[in-house]
N, C-alpha and C positions, 0 to 999 in steps of 0.2 A: 800389348802377348798374352794370353793363358796357356797349360799344359793340357795334355790332354786328363789328368787328374782333378782338374780346376774348373771342368768345365760345369758344375753343379752347383758353383756360383755364379753363374752367366743370370744377366738381367736380360732381359727381350730382348731389346737390341745391341747384343752382345755385350756390353759393358759388362766389369767387371762389380756384383754389390761389394758396395764398405763396410768393412764386420765392424763397425763403429756405426753406421745406421744399424746396422741390425741390433745389439747388443742397444743401441738404444729404446728401439720399438720394446725391442722385450722387455726388458726395465719399464717401460711406461706399461708392458699389459700385467707386468705383474702388479704396477703401484698402481691400477685402478682397479683390482682383478682382491686387493687387501684388503686396499680403501672400505672398503661396504660390511666386510664377514667383520666384527667387535665381537671378540669374548666375553667373555664374563664377569672377567677380571678389569674388561676395563670398562667394560658397562658402569660397573657395582665405584671403583675409582670415580670414574666423572658421573655418581651419583650422590654420594658419599665425599665426593672433594677429598680423598686421600692420594697419594699417590700410587701409581699402578704394583709400584715394588710390594708398600708395602697392602694390597692387601693377597687372602688368603683365604681364594672357595672352599669350603669345609663337605666331605660329606653331611650326606641327613638328609629325613625321609626322601626328600624333593627329585635328590638324584641317580636317588636309587629305585626311583620308579620309574628314572628315564624320562622325566619333567629337565626340555630346555626351556621354559621359559618364567621356572623360579628356581629361588637358587636360595643358600644361607651363602655369607661373608662374613670376617673378619678381617680390619684394619681400627690398629690404636688399638687393644683389647676391647671392642666396644665389638658383635655380633652384629648383623644388617636380614632382612628379611630381602632380597627383592626380591620386584617382579619387568615381566616385560613383554611388550608383545612378541609375536612372531617375528615378523619382520625387526625386529631390535633394535627401530628409530627410536623409542623413545619405553624409558626405565624408571623404575622410580627405587629407591631401598629405606627403608626403614629400620633402625632400631628396635629391636626383638630378644624377646627373652628366649637366656635358654633354652628350656622345652620345645618353641615355638620350630625349632630344626633339629629334633632328633629323630 
């Protein structure tokens, strides 16, 4: 039985859509949406075998110029210069000299 205020939640056949199914659908959509977006921190961690929480993306000339495919990061007292493609499905990080990221 439905009330006048609950008619917005009716399925076309007149059945109420269970809230649980709606929540599951929203969670799946969010998970799929976020799975393709890797941050520079996550990409650096994958490439350097550091833990994500140990990676610190630092301000460098690349970030000041607005680059999103080249960045510098520190992990375990080492400085890395990282490069990715625009799709962010490939990344390479190499240890860098301090002046490479100034």
